[in-house]
N, C-alpha and C positions, 0 to 999 in steps of 0.2 A: 504494500500500500504506500502511496506517495507520502501520505502524512507521517507514517512511521519512519520513512527514510529521512525526512526533515527533522523529526523529533530525535532520532538516534544518531544522525549524522552518517547514515549508510549511503556512501557514494556521493555525498554532498556535505557541505558544512551544516552543523546544527543550526536550525532556524525555527524557533518555537512559534513565532508569529505565523510563518508559512504552514507549519504543522497544524496549528489550530484552525487556520483557514481551510485546509484540506480535510481535517476531521469534520468540520461543519458541512462541507460538500458531501461527505459520506453519510452523515446523519440525515441530510435532506434527500439522499438517494432512495430509490424505490427497491433496492436490492437488499433483502434482509441479511444476507451473509456479510456484505460489506458494511451495512448499517451498524450491526452489533459491535464490531471492532472500533468503528468510528465513535459510537456512543461512549464506549469506555475511554477512548483517547481524549475526546473532547471533555468528558467529565473530569478526567485527571487534570487537564489544562485549567479548567475553571476552578477546581479545588485548590490547586497549587499556584494559581496565577502565572502559568507558564505560557507566554506568548499572547495572552489575553488577560484582561482585567480580572482579578480574583473575584469570584462570585460563588460562595459556598451554597447558596440557595439553588442556583442553576445547576451546580454540580450534583446536588442531592436529587433534583428533579430528573436529571439524566440517568443517574446511577440507581435509582429506586426501581 
């Protein structure tokens, strides 16, 4: 997944803002397999304020 590559620096520099953007694309996708990993990734970004403004409430909504 592109978001994971940016998050972990696989084949590119770590870019948490770009990772959060691509996780959001995955969350909005209609592919349930892709969506689940993106929900977890975006929830983690919101929870920890990684590449996106920290928002514990949004993280909880995504991860519940």
